[in-house]
C-alpha positions in Angstrom: 156.1 141.3 115.4 157.8 139.5 112.6 156.8 135.7 113.5 159.8 133.2 113.4 158.6 131.8 110.3 156.0 132.8 107.6 156.7 136.4 107.0 155.0 136.2 103.6 151.6 137.9 102.9 148.7 138.1 100.6 149.2 134.8 98.5 146.9 134.7 95.7 148.5 132.0 93.8 147.2 128.3 94.8 149.3 125.8 96.4 150.3 122.4 95.0 147.8 119.6 95.6 150.9 117.7 97.0 152.3 120.2 99.4 152.0 118.4 102.5 151.2 114.7 101.8 150.6 112.4 104.9 153.7 110.8 104.5 155.6 114.2 105.1 153.5 115.3 108.2 154.1 111.7 109.6 158.0 111.2 108.5 160.1 109.8 111.4 163.8 110.7 111.0 166.4 108.5 112.2 168.9 109.4 114.7 171.5 109.8 111.8 169.2 112.5 110.4 168.5 114.3 113.8 172.2 114.4 114.0 174.2 114.4 110.7 175.9 111.0 110.4 179.5 112.5 109.8 179.9 115.8 111.3 177.4 115.2 114.1 175.9 118.7 113.9 172.1 118.8 114.6 169.7 119.1 111.6 166.3 118.4 113.8 165.8 121.1 116.5 162.2 121.5 117.1 159.7 119.3 119.0 162.6 117.0 119.9 164.9 116.6 123.3 168.2 118.8 123.4 171.4 117.9 125.0 173.0 119.1 128.1 175.4 121.2 126.5 172.7 122.7 124.2 170.5 123.7 127.0 173.5 125.1 128.8 174.3 127.3 125.9 170.7 128.3 125.6 170.5 129.4 129.5 173.8 131.6 128.9 172.3 133.2 125.9 169.3 133.9 128.0 171.3 135.6 130.7 173.5 137.5 128.2 170.3 138.8 126.5 168.9 139.8 130.1 172.2 141.6 130.7 171.9 143.7 127.5 168.1 144.8 128.3 166.6 142.2 125.8 163.6 140.1 127.1 163.2 141.1 130.5 164.6 139.9 133.5 164.6 136.1 131.8 166.1 137.2 128.5 163.5 135.9 126.4 164.3 135.1 122.9 162.6 137.9 120.5 159.5 136.4 118.6 161.3 136.2 115.2 164.2 134.1 116.6 162.5 131.9 119.4 162.6 128.7 117.2 165.9 129.5 116.1 168.0 130.3 118.6 169.7 127.0 118.8 170.4 126.9 115.2 172.2 130.1 115.6 174.2 128.8 118.6 175.5 125.7 116.5 176.3 127.9 113.6 178.5 129.8 116.2 179.9 126.6 117.9 178.0 127.2 120.8 179.7 130.7 121.5 177.0 132.9 123.0 178.3 136.2 122.4 178.9 135.3 118.5 175.4 134.0 118.2 173.9 137.1 119.9 176.0 139.0 117.3 174.2 136.9 114.8 171.1 137.9 115.7 171.9 141.4 114.3 172.5 139.6 111.0 169.1 138.0 111.1 167.5 141.4 111.8 169.5 143.0 109.0 168.7 140.4 106.2 165.4 139.0 107.0 163.3 140.9 109.8 163.7 144.3 108.0 162.5 142.9 104.8 159.3 141.3 106.3 156.4 141.2 105.4 156.8 140.4 102.0 153.9 140.4 99.7 153.7 137.8 96.6 152.8 140.6 94.2 156.2 142.5 95.0 158.2 139.4 93.8 155.9 137.6 91.8 157.5 138.8 88.8 161.1 137.6 89.6 159.3 134.5 91.0 158.2 133.7 87.4 161.7 134.2 86.1 162.7 130.7 87.1 166.2 131.8 88.7 164.9 130.0 92.2 162.2 127.9 93.0 160.9 124.7 95.0 160.7 121.2 92.8 159.8 118.0 94.6 161.3 116.5 97.7 164.1 113.9 98.2 163.4 110.6 100.0 163.8 112.0 103.4 160.6 114.2 102.4 163.1 117.7 102.2 162.1 120.0 99.7 164.4 121.0 96.8 165.5 124.3 96.1 166.6 124.6 92.4 168.8 127.8 91.7 169.5 128.4 88.2 172.1 131.5 87.6 171.4 131.6 83.6 167.9 132.7 84.6 168.9 135.8 86.6 168.7 138.0 84.0 168.3 141.8 85.0 167.9 140.5 88.5 171.7 139.9 88.6 172.3 143.8 88.6 170.1 144.2 91.5 171.2 142.3 94.7 168.1 143.2 96.7 165.9 141.8 94.2 167.6 138.5 94.2 167.8 138.3 98.1 164.1 139.2 98.4 163.2 136.2 95.7 165.1 133.9 97.7 163.8 135.0 101.3 160.3 134.6 99.7 160.8 131.2 98.7 162.6 130.2 101.9 159.9 131.5 104.1 157.1 129.7 101.8 159.0 126.4 102.6 159.1 127.2 106.4 155.5 128.2 106.6 154.0 125.4 104.3 156.3 122.5 103.6 158.2 121.7 106.8 157.1 119.8 110.0 158.9 120.5 113.2 160.4 117.3 114.6 160.0 115.4 111.5 161.0 117.5 108.2 163.2 120.6 108.9 165.5 121.0 106.3 166.1 121.6 102.5 168.4 120.4 99.9 169.7 123.0 97.0 170.7 122.4 93.4 172.8 125.0 91.9 172.8 124.7 87.9 175.3 126.8 86.4 174.6 125.5 82.7 175.1 128.4 80.0 175.9 130.7 82.6 179.0 132.1 80.8 177.1 132.5 77.7 174.2 134.4 78.7 175.5 136.7 81.6 178.0 139.6 80.2 181.6 139.7 81.5 180.8 143.2 82.3 178.3 141.8 85.1 180.7 139.4 86.7 181.3 141.6 89.6 177.7 142.3 90.4 177.0 138.4 90.0 179.7 137.5 92.4 178.2 140.2 94.9 174.7 138.8 94.4 175.9 135.1 94.8 177.5 136.2 98.1 174.2 138.0 99.5 172.5 134.4 98.4 175.1 132.6 100.5 174.6 134.8 103.6 171.1 134.4 103.4 171.1 130.4 103.0 173.9 130.0 105.5 173.4 132.6 108.2 169.9 134.2 108.1 168.3 130.6 107.9 171.4 128.6 109.4 170.9 125.0 110.1 168.3 124.2 107.3 170.3 123.1 104.2 171.5 119.6 104.4 173.5 119.6 101.1 174.1 121.7 98.2 175.2 120.4 94.6 176.5 122.5 92.2 176.0 121.2 88.7 177.3 121.8 85.1 180.0 124.0 86.4 181.9 126.0 83.6 185.5 124.9 83.4 185.2 121.2 84.4 187.0 119.6 87.1 189.6 122.2 87.4 187.4 124.9 88.3 185.7 122.7 90.6 188.7 121.8 92.5 189.8 125.3 92.7 186.4 126.3 94.2 186.3 123.4 96.5 189.5 124.3 97.8 188.1 127.8 99.0 185.2 126.2 101.1 186.0 125.8 104.8 186.6 122.6 106.1 183.3 122.2 108.5 181.3 123.3 105.3 182.9 120.7 102.8 180.6 117.8 103.8 177.5 120.0 102.6 179.0 121.1 99.2 179.1 118.5 96.3 180.5 118.9 92.7 179.5 116.1 90.0 180.0 115.5 86.6 177.5 112.5 86.4 175.1 114.2 88.6 172.0 112.5 87.1 173.0 109.2 88.6 174.1 111.0 91.6 170.6 112.8 92.1 169.0 109.2 91.3 170.3 108.0 94.8 168.4 110.9 96.6 165.1 111.3 94.9 162.3 109.4 93.1 161.9 110.0 89.4 158.7 112.1 89.8 160.4 114.7 91.8 162.9 115.8 89.5 162.8 117.4 85.9 163.9 115.4 83.0 167.0 117.6 82.6 168.3 116.4 86.1 167.6 112.7 85.2 163.8 112.6 86.4 160.5 111.9 85.1 158.9 115.4 85.3 158.7 117.7 82.8 161.3 120.4 82.5 159.9 123.7 83.5 160.1 127.1 81.5 160.9 130.1 83.8 157.1 131.2 84.0 155.8 127.5 85.0 158.4 127.5 88.1 155.9 129.7 90.1 153.7 128.3 92.0 156.0 125.9 93.3 155.6 122.3 92.3 155.5 119.2 94.5 154.6 115.6 93.9 153.1 112.8 95.4 154.8 109.8 97.1 158.4 111.3 97.7 159.8 108.3 99.4 158.6 105.7 96.7 158.3 102.2 97.8 159.6 103.2 101.2 156.1 104.5 102.2 154.9 101.0 101.7 156.5 100.3 104.9 154.5 102.9 106.9 154.8 106.6 108.1 158.1 105.9 109.8 161.5 106.0 108.1 162.7 103.0 106.1 165.3 102.0 109.1 162.2 102.0 111.2 162.2 98.0 111.5 166.1 98.2 112.3 165.9 100.4 114.9 162.9 98.5 116.8 160.1 100.8 115.9 156.6 99.5 115.3 155.6 98.8 111.6 152.8 100.4 110.2 152.7 99.1 106.6 150.6 101.0 104.2 149.3 99.4 101.3 149.4 100.8 97.4 145.7 101.3 97.6 146.6 103.7 100.8 149.0 105.4 99.0 146.7 106.0 96.1 143.9 107.1 98.2 146.2 109.8 100.1 148.6 110.9 97.6 146.1 113.6 96.3 145.0 114.7 99.7 147.5 117.5 100.9 147.4 118.6 104.7 148.6 122.0 104.3 144.9 123.4 104.7 144.5 121.7 108.1 147.7 123.5 109.5 148.0 126.9 111.0 151.2 129.0 111.8 151.7 127.5 115.1 151.8 123.9 113.7 154.7 124.7 111.6 156.6 126.7 113.9 156.9 124.2 116.4 158.5 124.5 120.0 162.3 124.5 121.0 162.4 122.6 124.0 164.6 124.9 125.9 165.1 123.2 129.3 167.7 125.7 130.6 165.3 126.9 133.2 161.9 126.1 135.1 160.8 129.5 133.3 162.0 128.6 129.8 160.1 125.1 129.8 156.8 126.4 131.0 156.8 128.6 127.8 156.7 125.7 125.4 155.6 122.6 127.6 151.9 122.8 127.2 151.9 123.2 123.7 154.4 120.2 123.2 152.0 118.0 125.0 149.4 118.6 122.1 151.6 118.5 119.3 152.3 115.6 116.9 155.4 113.9 118.1 157.3 111.0 116.8 157.5 108.0 119.0 161.2 109.1 120.4 159.9 112.5 121.1 156.8 111.3 122.9 159.2 109.2 125.0 161.4 111.9 125.8 158.7 114.4 126.7 157.1 111.8 128.9 160.4 111.6 130.8 160.7 115.1 131.3 157.1 115.1 132.7 158.2 112.7 135.1 156.6 109.5 133.4 153.0 111.1 132.4 152.0 109.3 129.3 152.7 111.0 126.1 151.3 109.3 123.0 153.1 109.6 119.5 151.5 110.4 116.5 151.9 107.8 113.6 148.5 107.7 111.8 146.7 110.0 109.6 143.5 109.7 111.8 145.1 110.6 114.9 147.0 113.4 113.1 143.8 114.8 112.1 142.1 114.5 115.5 144.9 116.5 117.1 145.4 119.0 114.5 142.2 119.5 112.6 139.1 117.8 114.4 136.7 119.4 112.0 138.5 117.7 109.0 138.2 114.3 110.7 134.6 114.7 111.6 134.0 115.9 107.8 135.6 112.3 106.8 133.8 110.5 109.6 130.8 112.0 110.8 130.4 109.6 113.7 133.7 110.8 115.2 133.3 113.6 117.8 136.1 115.3 119.6 137.4 114.6 122.8 135.4 116.7 125.8 137.3 120.3 125.9 139.0 120.0 122.7 138.2 123.0 120.4 137.4 122.4 116.7 139.1 124.2 114.1 136.6 126.9 113.7 136.9 127.6 117.5 140.8 127.5 117.1 140.5 130.1 114.4 138.3 132.4 116.2 140.8 132.5 119.1 143.4 133.0 116.6 141.6 135.9 115.0 142.9 138.4 117.9 146.5 137.3 117.7 147.1 137.6 113.9 150.4 139.2 113.5 150.5 142.6 111.5 152.8 144.7 110.3 152.7 148.6 110.5 151.1 148.9 107.3 148.5 146.3 108.0 149.4 143.3 106.1 148.6 140.3 107.9 151.2 137.5 108.2 150.2 134.6 106.4 148.8 132.1 108.8 
């Protein structure tokens, strides 16, 4: 079975040392980040309570799947879409039949291409046409797309889509934290695109761009917070023409900026951006863009006020301030090696039926939750105490007790808690494998 995330295999290149720092693993989104401040659309879907309307739509979706012979009598979601069902429903404005049809798009554009081995796309990854570079101040990874570097890929839509899918699957598997950081931002750089691409290839470029757009918006729906298009050839006139073709409900996500360096500075710390975009990081040559680049302290001075969001105090949350010494001690410590596939998958708190609730309730109680989610889960459990996770030591105790014991030999796990080695041994028999024997990256 293709997993809901992480359909990439046989990774040989090293990960960034700053791929998953503690300030990302412990980030606490505000209500305005869980639901978009202007549009009201949901942006955080996992390890968090759902609305009654969302649960009702999920229940209807289960019923329709059951009627069509999918998922047994309960209409359980297929593994590949278990965590994404609500994203599909939201993309279809809670229209259940349309969301079920959207499943077919996911199957066509994602599932059939997985697993995807690094070696199969490494040459194109090093073209520098699409790559991850840093995070914004809400810890969301930034996807950079540079069309001038498409080269021969522009003539092969399948190559382009596979390269993009590899990048997106990588972020979902290693760079996201359910209930905390579930979205990405996109920077599309059109610099020199007209001078390096032949007019004879315009039609193939348009086809490739449309396929990439489908991948970003339909196959991975509900993930993109914003996309900024810069260095647009033709200036403001072309920008207005393109903007006029964008559906009204999408306009809040798409931006064109002439003074993009100043605009990006409002979203990013300088060390998270290349110099060409107004940052302090070196400009990367195509072959330098993979392995992907992540950097310490994406939240800047905000991190000194604790693992929670900068609005924590105004929202009545506890202050857990961190000193500059704490930041320096942890900025070279990435937590990605302490996590597995289940951690990054998270759970959709589907409360549409007792059967649906039982499928995620046990895992939810053992998850790293924000204070708001812990309080909500406690309510669902009839007042049973659920502790939030706000400190690195507690995070390690929950996610990787062996690593905590390595840091503090006097610490011992709670009775009955499995060590990481024991958990890994249990997972050995559950590794998802493709038909040709490739192991899905856990």
